[in-house]
TIDREN-97536 format. One record per residue (C-alpha): residue in one letter; x, y, z; residue number from 1. Coordinates in steps of 0.25 Angstrom, whole numbers, plus 5000, padded with zeros to 4 digits. Layout:
residues N
(site "a" (X Y Z) NUM)
...
//
This chain:
residues 682
(site "m" (5402 5513 5326) 1)
(site "y" (5415 5514 5336) 2)
(site "d" (5422 5528 5330) 3)
(site "i" (5437 5525 5328) 4)
(site "p" (5447 5535 5332) 5)
(site "e" (5453 5540 5318) 6)
(site "e" (5467 5541 5323) 7)
(site "k" (5466 5528 5331) 8)
(site "l" (5463 5522 5318) 9)
(site "k" (5473 5528 5310) 10)
(site "e" (5483 5524 5319) 11)
(site "l" (5480 5509 5319) 12)
(site "l" (5479 5509 5304) 13)
(site "l" (5489 5518 5300) 14)
(site "i" (5501 5519 5309) 15)
(site "k" (5499 5505 5316) 16)
(site "k" (5496 5499 5301) 17)
(site "m" (5484 5491 5306) 18)
(site "t" (5474 5484 5297) 19)
(site "d" (5460 5486 5299) 20)
(site "a" (5457 5473 5308) 21)
(site "q" (5469 5477 5317) 22)
(site "a" (5463 5492 5319) 23)
(site "a" (5449 5484 5321) 24)
(site "l" (5456 5477 5332) 25)
(site "c" (5462 5488 5339) 26)
(site "l" (5449 5495 5338) 27)
(site "g" (5439 5486 5342) 28)
(site "v" (5431 5488 5331) 29)
(site "s" (5429 5480 5317) 30)
(site "k" (5437 5480 5305) 31)
(site "e" (5427 5485 5296) 32)
(site "t" (5425 5498 5307) 33)
(site "i" (5440 5500 5304) 34)
(site "r" (5439 5499 5288) 35)
(site "r" (5427 5509 5287) 36)
(site "r" (5434 5519 5297) 37)
(site "r" (5448 5518 5289) 38)
(site "v" (5441 5520 5276) 39)
(site "k" (5433 5531 5281) 40)
(site "l" (5447 5537 5286) 41)
(site "d" (5453 5534 5273) 42)
(site "l" (5463 5526 5280) 43)
(site "p" (5472 5515 5271) 44)
(site "a" (5471 5500 5276) 45)
(site "k" (5484 5491 5279) 46)
(site "p" (5487 5484 5268) 47)
(site "k" (5487 5470 5268) 48)
(site "r" (5498 5462 5270) 49)
(site "r" (5504 5455 5258) 50)
(site "e" (5500 5441 5259) 51)
(site "r" (5510 5429 5259) 52)
(site "p" (5507 5415 5260) 53)
(site "r" (5500 5410 5273) 54)
(site "g" (5510 5407 5285) 55)
(site "l" (5523 5414 5280) 56)
(site "t" (5527 5427 5286) 57)
(site "e" (5536 5438 5281) 58)
(site "e" (5549 5433 5289) 59)
(site "q" (5547 5418 5284) 60)
(site "e" (5546 5425 5269) 61)
(site "v" (5559 5431 5273) 62)
(site "l" (5565 5422 5278) 63)
(site "i" (5560 5412 5266) 64)
(site "r" (5566 5421 5256) 65)
(site "e" (5580 5421 5262) 66)
(site "m" (5579 5406 5261) 67)
(site "y" (5575 5404 5247) 68)
(site "e" (5587 5414 5245) 69)
(site "r" (5597 5404 5251) 70)
(site "g" (5591 5393 5241) 71)
(site "h" (5582 5385 5250) 72)
(site "n" (5570 5377 5244) 73)
(site "d" (5556 5378 5247) 74)
(site "y" (5556 5365 5257) 75)
(site "y" (5569 5370 5266) 76)
(site "i" (5561 5383 5267) 77)
(site "a" (5547 5378 5271) 78)
(site "s" (5553 5369 5282) 79)
(site "k" (5562 5380 5287) 80)
(site "m" (5552 5390 5288) 81)
(site "h" (5539 5381 5291) 82)
(site "v" (5531 5385 5279) 83)
(site "g" (5525 5377 5267) 84)
(site "r" (5532 5376 5253) 85)
(site "e" (5520 5378 5245) 86)
(site "c" (5519 5391 5255) 87)
(site "l" (5534 5395 5251) 88)
(site "r" (5531 5392 5235) 89)
(site "k" (5520 5402 5236) 90)
(site "w" (5529 5412 5243) 91)
(site "r" (5539 5410 5233) 92)
(site "r" (5531 5411 5221) 93)
(site "k" (5524 5424 5227) 94)
(site "n" (5538 5431 5231) 95)
(site "g" (5546 5426 5218) 96)
(site "v" (5554 5417 5226) 97)
(site "s" (5560 5405 5217) 98)
(site "s" (5561 5391 5220) 99)
(site "q" (5574 5386 5226) 100)
(site "t" (5580 5372 5224) 101)
(site "n" (5588 5364 5236) 102)
(site "k" (5601 5370 5238) 103)
(site "k" (5613 5364 5233) 104)
(site "g" (5617 5351 5239) 105)
(site "l" (5628 5351 5250) 106)
(site "t" (5641 5348 5246) 107)
(site "k" (5654 5340 5252) 108)
(site "e" (5658 5355 5257) 109)
(site "d" (5646 5357 5264) 110)
(site "a" (5647 5343 5271) 111)
(site "e" (5662 5347 5276) 112)
(site "i" (5657 5359 5281) 113)
(site "m" (5644 5353 5289) 114)
(site "s" (5654 5343 5295) 115)
(site "g" (5662 5354 5300) 116)
(site "l" (5650 5362 5305) 117)
(site "l" (5646 5348 5311) 118)
(site "s" (5660 5345 5318) 119)
(site "e" (5658 5359 5324) 120)
(site "g" (5645 5356 5332) 121)
(site "r" (5635 5361 5321) 122)
(site "t" (5621 5353 5319) 123)
(site "l" (5616 5349 5307) 124)
(site "t" (5605 5358 5308) 125)
(site "d" (5614 5370 5311) 126)
(site "i" (5623 5365 5297) 127)
(site "g" (5610 5364 5289) 128)
(site "k" (5607 5378 5292) 129)
(site "s" (5619 5384 5289) 130)
(site "f" (5619 5377 5275) 131)
(site "g" (5603 5379 5274) 132)
(site "v" (5599 5365 5273) 133)
(site "q" (5593 5354 5282) 134)
(site "r" (5600 5346 5293) 135)
(site "t" (5598 5334 5284) 136)
(site "s" (5605 5340 5273) 137)
(site "v" (5617 5342 5280) 138)
(site "a" (5615 5326 5286) 139)
(site "r" (5615 5323 5271) 140)
(site "c" (5627 5329 5266) 141)
(site "l" (5635 5326 5278) 142)
(site "k" (5632 5311 5275) 143)
(site "r" (5633 5313 5261) 144)
(site "h" (5648 5318 5262) 145)
(site "g" (5653 5308 5273) 146)
(site "y" (5651 5315 5285) 147)
(site "t" (5648 5307 5298) 148)
(site "y" (5636 5310 5307) 149)
(site "e" (5645 5309 5320) 150)
(site "t" (5646 5325 5322) 151)
(site "y" (5632 5329 5317) 152)
(site "r" (5627 5331 5330) 153)
(site "p" (5633 5341 5341) 154)
(site "q" (5641 5334 5352) 155)
(site "h" (5633 5333 5366) 156)
(site "p" (5639 5343 5374) 157)
(site "e" (5644 5337 5388) 158)
(site "w" (5639 5347 5396) 159)
(site "v" (5623 5343 5393) 160)
(site "d" (5626 5330 5402) 161)
(site "s" (5629 5338 5414) 162)
(site "y" (5618 5350 5412) 163)
(site "t" (5609 5353 5421) 164)
(site "l" (5596 5361 5418) 165)
(site "t" (5593 5375 5424) 166)
(site "h" (5580 5376 5433) 167)
(site "r" (5574 5385 5421) 168)
(site "q" (5577 5375 5411) 169)
(site "e" (5571 5364 5419) 170)
(site "q" (5558 5371 5419) 171)
(site "i" (5558 5373 5405) 172)
(site "l" (5560 5359 5402) 173)
(site "i" (5548 5356 5412) 174)
(site "g" (5538 5365 5404) 175)
(site "d" (5543 5361 5392) 176)
(site "l" (5543 5346 5395) 177)
(site "l" (5528 5350 5402) 178)
(site "g" (5523 5352 5387) 179)
(site "d" (5529 5347 5374) 180)
(site "g" (5545 5346 5377) 181)
(site "a" (5550 5334 5378) 182)
(site "l" (5565 5325 5383) 183)
(site "v" (5569 5316 5373) 184)
(site "p" (5579 5304 5380) 185)
(site "t" (5592 5301 5374) 186)
(site "s" (5598 5292 5385) 187)
(site "p" (5592 5287 5397) 188)
(site "q" (5599 5300 5405) 189)
(site "s" (5598 5310 5394) 190)
(site "a" (5588 5317 5385) 191)
(site "y" (5585 5331 5379) 192)
(site "m" (5573 5340 5378) 193)
(site "q" (5566 5343 5365) 194)
(site "f" (5555 5354 5364) 195)
(site "g" (5549 5358 5352) 196)
(site "h" (5538 5368 5348) 197)
(site "a" (5532 5373 5335) 198)
(site "i" (5540 5383 5326) 199)
(site "d" (5532 5395 5331) 200)
(site "q" (5535 5392 5346) 201)
(site "e" (5551 5393 5343) 202)
(site "q" (5553 5404 5353) 203)
(site "f" (5549 5395 5363) 204)
(site "v" (5558 5384 5357) 205)
(site "r" (5569 5393 5357) 206)
(site "w" (5566 5398 5373) 207)
(site "k" (5567 5384 5377) 208)
(site "m" (5581 5381 5370) 209)
(site "s" (5587 5393 5375) 210)
(site "e" (5582 5390 5389) 211)
(site "m" (5586 5376 5388) 212)
(site "e" (5600 5380 5384) 213)
(site "p" (5611 5375 5385) 214)
(site "l" (5604 5362 5382) 215)
(site "s" (5598 5367 5370) 216)
(site "s" (5611 5373 5364) 217)
(site "n" (5615 5369 5352) 218)
(site "v" (5603 5359 5349) 219)
(site "s" (5596 5365 5337) 220)
(site "s" (5581 5364 5335) 221)
(site "y" (5574 5358 5323) 222)
(site "l" (5560 5360 5316) 223)
(site "k" (5552 5349 5315) 224)
(site "h" (5536 5348 5312) 225)
(site "n" (5536 5363 5311) 226)
(site "s" (5542 5363 5325) 227)
(site "l" (5553 5368 5333) 228)
(site "l" (5560 5355 5342) 229)
(site "c" (5572 5358 5351) 230)
(site "k" (5581 5348 5358) 231)
(site "t" (5592 5348 5369) 232)
(site "w" (5604 5342 5373) 233)
(site "t" (5603 5329 5378) 234)
(site "s" (5606 5329 5393) 235)
(site "p" (5606 5320 5405) 236)
(site "v" (5598 5333 5412) 237)
(site "l" (5586 5331 5402) 238)
(site "g" (5587 5315 5404) 239)
(site "e" (5583 5317 5419) 240)
(site "w" (5571 5327 5416) 241)
(site "y" (5567 5315 5404) 242)
(site "k" (5565 5306 5416) 243)
(site "t" (5556 5316 5423) 244)
(site "f" (5547 5319 5412) 245)
(site "y" (5548 5305 5405) 246)
(site "p" (5547 5295 5417) 247)
(site "r" (5541 5284 5408) 248)
(site "g" (5547 5289 5395) 249)
(site "k" (5534 5299 5392) 250)
(site "k" (5533 5312 5397) 251)
(site "e" (5524 5313 5410) 252)
(site "i" (5520 5326 5417) 253)
(site "s" (5521 5324 5432) 254)
(site "s" (5518 5332 5446) 255)
(site "k" (5532 5330 5447) 256)
(site "i" (5537 5339 5434) 257)
(site "i" (5526 5348 5439) 258)
(site "d" (5533 5351 5451) 259)
(site "m" (5545 5353 5444) 260)
(site "l" (5538 5364 5435) 261)
(site "g" (5541 5378 5437) 262)
(site "d" (5534 5391 5431) 263)
(site "l" (5544 5392 5421) 264)
(site "g" (5541 5378 5417) 265)
(site "l" (5526 5380 5418) 266)
(site "a" (5528 5391 5408) 267)
(site "v" (5537 5382 5398) 268)
(site "w" (5525 5373 5399) 269)
(site "y" (5514 5383 5396) 270)
(site "m" (5522 5389 5385) 271)
(site "g" (5524 5375 5378) 272)
(site "d" (5510 5368 5381) 273)
(site "g" (5501 5380 5388) 274)
(site "s" (5490 5390 5379) 275)
(site "l" (5482 5400 5384) 276)
(site "i" (5468 5398 5382) 277)
(site "r" (5457 5409 5385) 278)
(site "n" (5469 5415 5392) 279)
(site "t" (5469 5402 5402) 280)
(site "p" (5483 5394 5401) 281)
(site "v" (5481 5379 5397) 282)
(site "i" (5493 5369 5397) 283)
(site "h" (5491 5357 5387) 284)
(site "v" (5495 5343 5393) 285)
(site "g" (5490 5333 5385) 286)
(site "l" (5483 5320 5388) 287)
(site "s" (5494 5310 5395) 288)
(site "v" (5497 5318 5407) 289)
(site "d" (5490 5318 5421) 290)
(site "v" (5485 5333 5420) 291)
(site "t" (5478 5333 5435) 292)
(site "a" (5492 5331 5440) 293)
(site "i" (5499 5339 5433) 294)
(site "v" (5488 5351 5437) 295)
(site "s" (5488 5347 5451) 296)
(site "a" (5503 5348 5451) 297)
(site "l" (5504 5362 5443) 298)
(site "n" (5494 5367 5453) 299)
(site "k" (5502 5362 5464) 300)
(site "k" (5514 5368 5458) 301)
(site "f" (5509 5381 5454) 302)
(site "g" (5495 5384 5461) 303)
(site "p" (5481 5381 5458) 304)
(site "v" (5483 5386 5443) 305)
(site "f" (5480 5373 5434) 306)
(site "k" (5470 5364 5430) 307)
(site "e" (5467 5354 5420) 308)
(site "k" (5459 5355 5408) 309)
(site "r" (5456 5346 5397) 310)
(site "y" (5454 5352 5384) 311)
(site "e" (5449 5342 5372) 312)
(site "k" (5457 5328 5375) 313)
(site "e" (5469 5335 5382) 314)
(site "w" (5473 5340 5396) 315)
(site "h" (5477 5354 5398) 316)
(site "i" (5481 5362 5411) 317)
(site "k" (5473 5374 5412) 318)
(site "v" (5478 5387 5420) 319)
(site "k" (5466 5392 5430) 320)
(site "d" (5475 5402 5437) 321)
(site "r" (5480 5410 5425) 322)
(site "s" (5486 5421 5433) 323)
(site "a" (5495 5412 5441) 324)
(site "f" (5499 5403 5430) 325)
(site "f" (5503 5415 5422) 326)
(site "g" (5511 5421 5434) 327)
(site "i" (5518 5409 5433) 328)
(site "v" (5521 5407 5418) 329)
(site "t" (5521 5420 5413) 330)
(site "p" (5535 5425 5416) 331)
(site "h" (5541 5411 5410) 332)
(site "i" (5533 5413 5397) 333)
(site "i" (5542 5418 5384) 334)
(site "e" (5537 5428 5375) 335)
(site "y" (5532 5419 5364) 336)
(site "f" (5522 5414 5374) 337)
(site "r" (5517 5427 5379) 338)
(site "y" (5503 5422 5371) 339)
(site "k" (5501 5412 5382) 340)
(site "v" (5500 5423 5393) 341)
(site "p" (5488 5432 5393) 342)
(site "e" (5490 5446 5391) 343)
(site "g" (5490 5451 5407) 344)
(site "h" (5498 5440 5412) 345)
(site "q" (5509 5441 5401) 346)
(site "n" (5511 5456 5401) 347)
(site "l" (5510 5458 5418) 348)
(site "l" (5520 5445 5419) 349)
(site "r" (5529 5451 5410) 350)
(site "s" (5530 5464 5415) 351)
(site "c" (5532 5460 5430) 352)
(site "g" (5541 5450 5427) 353)
(site "g" (5533 5438 5430) 354)
(site "s" (5531 5443 5446) 355)
(site "l" (5516 5446 5444) 356)
(site "f" (5511 5433 5448) 357)
(site "i" (5509 5433 5463) 358)
(site "r" (5498 5428 5471) 359)
(site "p" (5490 5437 5480) 360)
(site "e" (5493 5430 5493) 361)
(site "e" (5508 5429 5489) 362)
(site "f" (5508 5444 5485) 363)
(site "k" (5503 5448 5499) 364)
(site "t" (5515 5441 5507) 365)
(site "l" (5526 5448 5497) 366)
(site "s" (5532 5461 5503) 367)
(site "i" (5528 5475 5501) 368)
(site "e" (5540 5477 5493) 369)
(site "s" (5536 5465 5483) 370)
(site "q" (5521 5468 5483) 371)
(site "e" (5526 5483 5479) 372)
(site "e" (5535 5478 5468) 373)
(site "i" (5524 5468 5461) 374)
(site "i" (5515 5480 5462) 375)
(site "d" (5526 5489 5456) 376)
(site "k" (5528 5480 5444) 377)
(site "l" (5512 5481 5441) 378)
(site "s" (5510 5494 5443) 379)
(site "s" (5522 5498 5433) 380)
(site "y" (5516 5488 5422) 381)
(site "y" (5502 5494 5423) 382)
(site "r" (5506 5507 5424) 383)
(site "a" (5513 5505 5411) 384)
(site "r" (5503 5498 5404) 385)
(site "g" (5491 5504 5409) 386)
(site "f" (5477 5499 5412) 387)
(site "p" (5475 5485 5407) 388)
(site "y" (5460 5489 5401) 389)
(site "p" (5454 5475 5395) 390)
(site "s" (5458 5472 5381) 391)
(site "y" (5455 5460 5374) 392)
(site "g" (5458 5453 5360) 393)
(site "y" (5448 5451 5350) 394)
(site "a" (5448 5436 5352) 395)
(site "t" (5445 5438 5367) 396)
(site "i" (5433 5448 5363) 397)
(site "r" (5428 5438 5354) 398)
(site "r" (5428 5427 5363) 399)
(site "d" (5421 5435 5374) 400)
(site "c" (5411 5439 5364) 401)
(site "r" (5407 5425 5360) 402)
(site "a" (5408 5422 5375) 403)
(site "l" (5397 5429 5377) 404)
(site "l" (5391 5426 5365) 405)
(site "d" (5389 5411 5369) 406)
(site "v" (5388 5413 5385) 407)
(site "d" (5375 5408 5391) 408)
(site "v" (5368 5420 5400) 409)
(site "r" (5356 5413 5403) 410)
(site "d" (5362 5412 5418) 411)
(site "i" (5360 5426 5423) 412)
(site "s" (5371 5424 5434) 413)
(site "f" (5380 5420 5424) 414)
(site "a" (5376 5431 5415) 415)
(site "l" (5380 5440 5427) 416)
(site "t" (5394 5435 5431) 417)
(site "s" (5400 5431 5417) 418)
(site "l" (5412 5439 5411) 419)
(site "v" (5409 5436 5396) 420)
(site "g" (5409 5447 5387) 421)
(site "r" (5416 5457 5397) 422)
(site "k" (5429 5456 5392) 423)
(site "t" (5424 5463 5378) 424)
(site "c" (5417 5473 5387) 425)
(site "n" (5429 5476 5393) 426)
(site "n" (5437 5476 5380) 427)
(site "f" (5429 5488 5375) 428)
(site "m" (5425 5494 5387) 429)
(site "r" (5439 5497 5393) 430)
(site "h" (5436 5511 5399) 431)
(site "r" (5427 5504 5410) 432)
(site "y" (5440 5502 5417) 433)
(site "d" (5441 5517 5418) 434)
(site "a" (5427 5520 5422) 435)
(site "r" (5425 5523 5438) 436)
(site "r" (5412 5521 5448) 437)
(site "y" (5408 5533 5456) 438)
(site "d" (5416 5527 5469) 439)
(site "s" (5428 5521 5463) 440)
(site "d" (5438 5525 5450) 441)
(site "p" (5444 5511 5448) 442)
(site "m" (5455 5516 5439) 443)
(site "s" (5460 5525 5449) 444)
(site "h" (5466 5511 5454) 445)
(site "w" (5474 5511 5442) 446)
(site "r" (5478 5526 5441) 447)
(site "d" (5482 5529 5453) 448)
(site "p" (5495 5524 5458) 449)
(site "k" (5491 5520 5473) 450)
(site "k" (5479 5513 5469) 451)
(site "y" (5485 5506 5458) 452)
(site "r" (5496 5499 5467) 453)
(site "k" (5484 5496 5477) 454)
(site "f" (5477 5491 5465) 455)
(site "i" (5488 5482 5461) 456)
(site "r" (5490 5476 5475) 457)
(site "n" (5476 5472 5474) 458)
(site "r" (5476 5465 5461) 459)
(site "l" (5489 5457 5467) 460)
(site "t" (5483 5455 5480) 461)
(site "y" (5468 5450 5475) 462)
(site "s" (5470 5444 5460) 463)
(site "d" (5475 5432 5457) 464)
(site "g" (5489 5433 5459) 465)
(site "s" (5492 5441 5445) 466)
(site "v" (5489 5455 5440) 467)
(site "t" (5484 5456 5426) 468)
(site "d" (5476 5466 5417) 469)
(site "s" (5463 5459 5420) 470)
(site "s" (5466 5458 5436) 471)
(site "i" (5469 5473 5435) 472)
(site "r" (5456 5476 5428) 473)
(site "t" (5448 5468 5438) 474)
(site "g" (5453 5476 5450) 475)
(site "i" (5451 5490 5443) 476)
(site "s" (5437 5483 5440) 477)
(site "l" (5434 5481 5454) 478)
(site "k" (5437 5495 5458) 479)
(site "g" (5423 5496 5451) 480)
(site "i" (5424 5500 5437) 481)
(site "p" (5410 5501 5430) 482)
(site "a" (5404 5487 5426) 483)
(site "n" (5400 5484 5414) 484)
(site "f" (5387 5474 5411) 485)
(site "s" (5390 5460 5410) 486)
(site "p" (5387 5455 5394) 487)
(site "t" (5384 5443 5399) 488)
(site "l" (5372 5448 5407) 489)
(site "a" (5369 5458 5395) 490)
(site "k" (5367 5444 5387) 491)
(site "h" (5358 5439 5397) 492)
(site "i" (5348 5449 5397) 493)
(site "y" (5348 5453 5383) 494)
(site "k" (5346 5438 5381) 495)
(site "r" (5336 5437 5391) 496)
(site "y" (5329 5451 5388) 497)
(site "g" (5332 5454 5373) 498)
(site "k" (5324 5453 5361) 499)
(site "p" (5332 5447 5349) 500)
(site "g" (5334 5458 5337) 501)
(site "g" (5330 5469 5347) 502)
(site "r" (5336 5482 5350) 503)
(site "v" (5342 5483 5364) 504)
(site "l" (5346 5496 5371) 505)
(site "d" (5357 5499 5381) 506)
(site "f" (5357 5513 5385) 507)
(site "s" (5370 5512 5393) 508)
(site "a" (5378 5502 5385) 509)
(site "g" (5392 5504 5394) 510)
(site "y" (5402 5495 5393) 511)
(site "g" (5395 5484 5383) 512)
(site "g" (5391 5473 5392) 513)
(site "r" (5377 5474 5387) 514)
(site "l" (5381 5475 5372) 515)
(site "l" (5390 5464 5373) 516)
(site "g" (5378 5456 5379) 517)
(site "w" (5368 5460 5369) 518)
(site "m" (5378 5457 5357) 519)
(site "s" (5379 5442 5363) 520)
(site "s" (5365 5440 5367) 521)
(site "g" (5361 5437 5353) 522)
(site "l" (5349 5446 5352) 523)
(site "s" (5355 5454 5341) 524)
(site "g" (5347 5467 5337) 525)
(site "t" (5352 5480 5341) 526)
(site "y" (5360 5486 5352) 527)
(site "e" (5359 5500 5356) 528)
(site "g" (5367 5507 5367) 529)
(site "t" (5371 5520 5372) 530)
(site "e" (5385 5524 5380) 531)
(site "p" (5388 5540 5384) 532)
(site "c" (5403 5534 5388) 533)
(site "s" (5412 5535 5375) 534)
(site "k" (5420 5524 5378) 535)
(site "s" (5409 5514 5381) 536)
(site "y" (5403 5519 5369) 537)
(site "q" (5415 5516 5361) 538)
(site "g" (5418 5503 5368) 539)
(site "l" (5403 5499 5363) 540)
(site "c" (5405 5502 5350) 541)
(site "r" (5420 5494 5349) 542)
(site "m" (5413 5482 5357) 543)
(site "t" (5402 5481 5345) 544)
(site "e" (5411 5483 5333) 545)
(site "y" (5420 5473 5340) 546)
(site "c" (5411 5462 5346) 547)
(site "s" (5399 5462 5338) 548)
(site "k" (5405 5451 5328) 549)
(site "f" (5406 5442 5338) 550)
(site "f" (5391 5442 5341) 551)
(site "g" (5387 5441 5326) 552)
(site "l" (5382 5457 5328) 553)
(site "d" (5383 5468 5318) 554)
(site "p" (5390 5480 5326) 555)
(site "g" (5377 5489 5320) 556)
(site "q" (5369 5482 5330) 557)
(site "v" (5374 5489 5341) 558)
(site "i" (5372 5505 5343) 559)
(site "i" (5378 5512 5353) 560)
(site "h" (5376 5528 5355) 561)
(site "r" (5387 5536 5362) 562)
(site "e" (5376 5544 5371) 563)
(site "p" (5369 5543 5383) 564)
(site "f" (5356 5536 5383) 565)
(site "e" (5348 5549 5387) 566)
(site "d" (5352 5555 5375) 567)
(site "v" (5354 5545 5364) 568)
(site "n" (5344 5545 5352) 569)
(site "l" (5337 5531 5352) 570)
(site "t" (5328 5526 5340) 571)
(site "g" (5318 5515 5341) 572)
(site "t" (5316 5506 5352) 573)
(site "y" (5322 5494 5359) 574)
(site "d" (5319 5481 5362) 575)
(site "m" (5327 5481 5375) 576)
(site "v" (5334 5491 5383) 577)
(site "m" (5346 5485 5392) 578)
(site "s" (5357 5493 5400) 579)
(site "s" (5363 5496 5412) 580)
(site "p" (5363 5511 5417) 581)
(site "p" (5373 5518 5424) 582)
(site "y" (5374 5517 5439) 583)
(site "f" (5372 5532 5440) 584)
(site "g" (5385 5536 5445) 585)
(site "l" (5391 5523 5448) 586)
(site "e" (5400 5522 5438) 587)
(site "r" (5407 5532 5430) 588)
(site "y" (5408 5528 5415) 589)
(site "s" (5415 5541 5411) 590)
(site "e" (5414 5555 5414) 591)
(site "e" (5408 5559 5400) 592)
(site "d" (5396 5570 5400) 593)
(site "n" (5386 5559 5394) 594)
(site "q" (5388 5550 5407) 595)
(site "s" (5375 5549 5414) 596)
(site "i" (5382 5551 5428) 597)
(site "v" (5388 5563 5423) 598)
(site "r" (5375 5569 5417) 599)
(site "y" (5367 5566 5430) 600)
(site "p" (5375 5566 5441) 601)
(site "d" (5364 5566 5451) 602)
(site "y" (5357 5554 5453) 603)
(site "s" (5342 5559 5452) 604)
(site "e" (5346 5566 5439) 605)
(site "w" (5353 5555 5434) 606)
(site "l" (5340 5545 5436) 607)
(site "e" (5332 5555 5431) 608)
(site "k" (5339 5560 5418) 609)
(site "f" (5346 5549 5414) 610)
(site "w" (5339 5536 5419) 611)
(site "g" (5326 5542 5417) 612)
(site "i" (5327 5547 5404) 613)
(site "l" (5335 5534 5400) 614)
(site "v" (5323 5525 5404) 615)
(site "s" (5313 5533 5397) 616)
(site "r" (5320 5533 5384) 617)
(site "v" (5322 5518 5387) 618)
(site "h" (5307 5517 5389) 619)
(site "h" (5305 5525 5376) 620)
(site "h" (5313 5516 5367) 621)
(site "l" (5310 5503 5373) 622)
(site "k" (5300 5494 5365) 623)
(site "s" (5288 5492 5373) 624)
(site "g" (5289 5479 5382) 625)
(site "s" (5305 5479 5380) 626)
(site "l" (5314 5478 5392) 627)
(site "f" (5323 5488 5399) 628)
(site "i" (5334 5482 5406) 629)
(site "y" (5344 5489 5415) 630)
(site "s" (5354 5486 5425) 631)
(site "i" (5357 5494 5438) 632)
(site "g" (5361 5493 5452) 633)
(site "n" (5363 5502 5464) 634)
(site "y" (5375 5510 5469) 635)
(site "g" (5377 5517 5482) 636)
(site "s" (5364 5525 5486) 637)
(site "y" (5359 5524 5472) 638)
(site "d" (5347 5515 5470) 639)
(site "l" (5349 5515 5456) 640)
(site "v" (5340 5502 5454) 641)
(site "s" (5327 5508 5460) 642)
(site "d" (5328 5522 5455) 643)
(site "m" (5330 5517 5440) 644)
(site "r" (5320 5508 5441) 645)
(site "e" (5310 5518 5446) 646)
(site "a" (5312 5526 5433) 647)
(site "v" (5312 5513 5424) 648)
(site "l" (5297 5510 5429) 649)
(site "g" (5294 5526 5430) 650)
(site "r" (5295 5527 5414) 651)
(site "g" (5285 5515 5410) 652)
(site "f" (5295 5503 5412) 653)
(site "l" (5290 5490 5418) 654)
(site "e" (5298 5482 5428) 655)
(site "m" (5300 5467 5425) 656)
(site "d" (5302 5457 5437) 657)
(site "h" (5314 5450 5434) 658)
(site "d" (5326 5461 5436) 659)
(site "l" (5339 5454 5438) 660)
(site "r" (5349 5458 5449) 661)
(site "f" (5362 5453 5450) 662)
(site "y" (5374 5456 5460) 663)
(site "y" (5390 5458 5459) 664)
(site "r" (5399 5454 5470) 665)
(site "n" (5411 5463 5472) 666)
(site "v" (5420 5453 5480) 667)
(site "y" (5431 5464 5483) 668)
(site "r" (5421 5474 5489) 669)
(site "g" (5412 5465 5495) 670)
(site "t" (5400 5471 5489) 671)
(site "t" (5388 5466 5481) 672)
(site "k" (5381 5475 5468) 673)
(site "s" (5369 5472 5463) 674)
(site "e" (5364 5475 5450) 675)
(site "t" (5349 5473 5444) 676)
(site "i" (5345 5472 5430) 677)
(site "c" (5330 5479 5428) 678)
(site "v" (5321 5474 5417) 679)
(site "f" (5309 5482 5413) 680)
(site "r" (5299 5482 5402) 681)
(site "k" (5292 5493 5395) 682)
//
């Protein structure tokens, strides 16, 4: 079981007041593990929150209590707070609040005051709010006491007829009309703008109202069907835009309109009608549009960024170049819609004022001063933040594990190249980026200021035009961090050679690729691994606790030893041994004393005392007729493949005739690396 630090657990439960479930998510273990550890340390559990009717928040309770104290009834409060009357009745009974009757009817004196307010330019809605009644009640009171309707509406301001929209207002208008916004004609020459959203998106509605001022000033919004609907003044300039968008009395989206669309307009369109599906932006356009023409016009305007996609019965515009798209729209996205922007693009573009997106060919044409200014911004941001180690949420890991469970790995070429499962491994093995090779220290490009600036310049020159957390990690990876065994390749090998319900031994569990592949293989049984690196051991334990439920396994089916294989005490026999041993001194996983390269720095000694003893122990604990499988490759002047094969054959194993060899091509260095999967039978 993963040993949870006592001080860390106390901090989460006592200081940060987290629940068991919240602490479990932070530490990457199960809720039951947290509960057992809490009971053992005699720590109190966080008390459950006071139950309240579904959908009623604490803020709503305060407002509802104030409304009852002012004399409003259930019907009025339910319509204002967007809750059911039955919910209010339950709340009243539970909190001892008595039911209120309707307010006393409006009098003639009230009608006189209302008439005076109307003459000052106040609207029925504003007056109703002052008296605590609906605007229809105000209208009935005025009519009952003999007042006419001529002064009900505010007078149309003269300046509206000569008002012209700013460029920013035009872009907001275009973006909104491409979505759900509308222009409503009041005459052949004039129209008003109308836009509405669900009450949850009130911030977006208020933002558009403020941007459209003064056209939107003194025009009240009103609630309709749990939505917020707003109108502007009627204006001739909006009448001209009506003719553009409604040439035949019905809204039409043409390439002419797309040509007028700018960065801000695209952002408004995305905020209103867009969504983020698996980190890919999608804009809904419906059925009655020529989506092919729209996509063609968009790509002509913004570059090859978009493509058409049909979901069920409706057309959508799907973004195929995310970096370019988010480089365009993110500087204009309001805070409420930040959830529609992936974190890497969101944080970087906000911190650098939206200037990070630049195509490589454009970056090369900039002056040295402009290039250095961009590099300075990135350097300051990441120096303050630190290295962006991979960190994925519960939903991402679950989706990755389920994809690995469902993926078909019978095709060996696909199993070699697939990235499925690697996010999960990276999430629990973040220290992999701190390891190094014999000939390079990748993180030195991050620590050394001179190398760091050169590294950032490389990312701007060779990436897709934006620097994100992912591109930073990719750049460090290309410098030579230790590789992880592909989970899909591991799944292929287990399904090809494994025995259902058998015992599997992994003498060098490493970064968890083979463990995850075994979990997804459906063999069940038990997996037993050894790993001397303390950080890798902890990552394997956390991965087991966190991911086993996604594959329908019990964490007890996985046993991890934090010892070198030559020292661990093994019991019983195994149905299969599959692993990937260290490549002598090629990769330095840590500087701990139990590492094989630290124990045996001489190659001949390493072959005899590490590999020779390991093979002998495998032969002793492997069942007769079972398979011993490992992957290895040569490096430098060391012929690891041949030397290790001789040691295996010399200790009683029989070589099978279907070894697998695969190649990795480094397009940046122009080199090719090969590895061999060696299969032996006892």
